[in-house]
N, C-alpha and C positions, 0 to 999 in steps of 0.2 A: 568334300573338297570345295574350297571357296573358289568362286569364279572371279577372274580378274575383270574389274570394271574399267572400261576406258573412259577417261574424263576428258571432256573437250572444253575449251575456253569459249564462253558464250560470246556471240557477236554483239558489239555495242549497238544500241539503238541510235537513231538519228538525234534524238533529244540528248542522249548521253554524250554524243560526239560534240554537239553544239555547245553543251555546257563547258567543255574544255577549251573551246576556242577563245582567243583573246577578245575582250570587250572593246567595241569601237564607238559606242554611243554614250552620251552622258545625259543625266537629268539633274537640273539644278533646283533645289528646294529651299525655300525661305522658311526658317524656323527660328524659334527663340533659342538663346543659349541653354536654357533649361531643357527644352525639348531635345536638342542635339545631345546634351549630356545623358539624358535618359535613354535615348536610342543607342548611343554608344555603350552605355553601361549594360543594357540588356543584351546587345550583340556580343559584347565581351564575355558576359556570363554564360553565353551559349557557345562560346569558342568560334564565333563567326565574325567576319568583317561586317561593317555597317551595310555594305552593298548586299552581301549574302543574306543578312538578316531581313532587310527590306524586301528583297526579291522573294524570300520564303514566305514572308507575311502576305505579300501580294498573291502568291500561288494559293495560299490557304483561302483567302477571301474570294478570289476569282473562282476557285473550285466550289465553294459554298454557293456563290451566285449562280453558277451553271446548274447546280443540283436543285436550286430553289430553296435552300435551307434558310 
């Protein structure tokens, strides 16, 4: 006989909660028209906004720097 497994909804972490909060700060970057187009194209190809793409890139680089890679 199979035992019924109770499934619980995992509690979100603070980081997960903070990711869903509205953004209130901005960063202005000066780029060439080609650089902007390249960032936009890459973000679009990954189904991300430019903000999401740039923040994910930052997370990767920051993580590597913390690890010393």
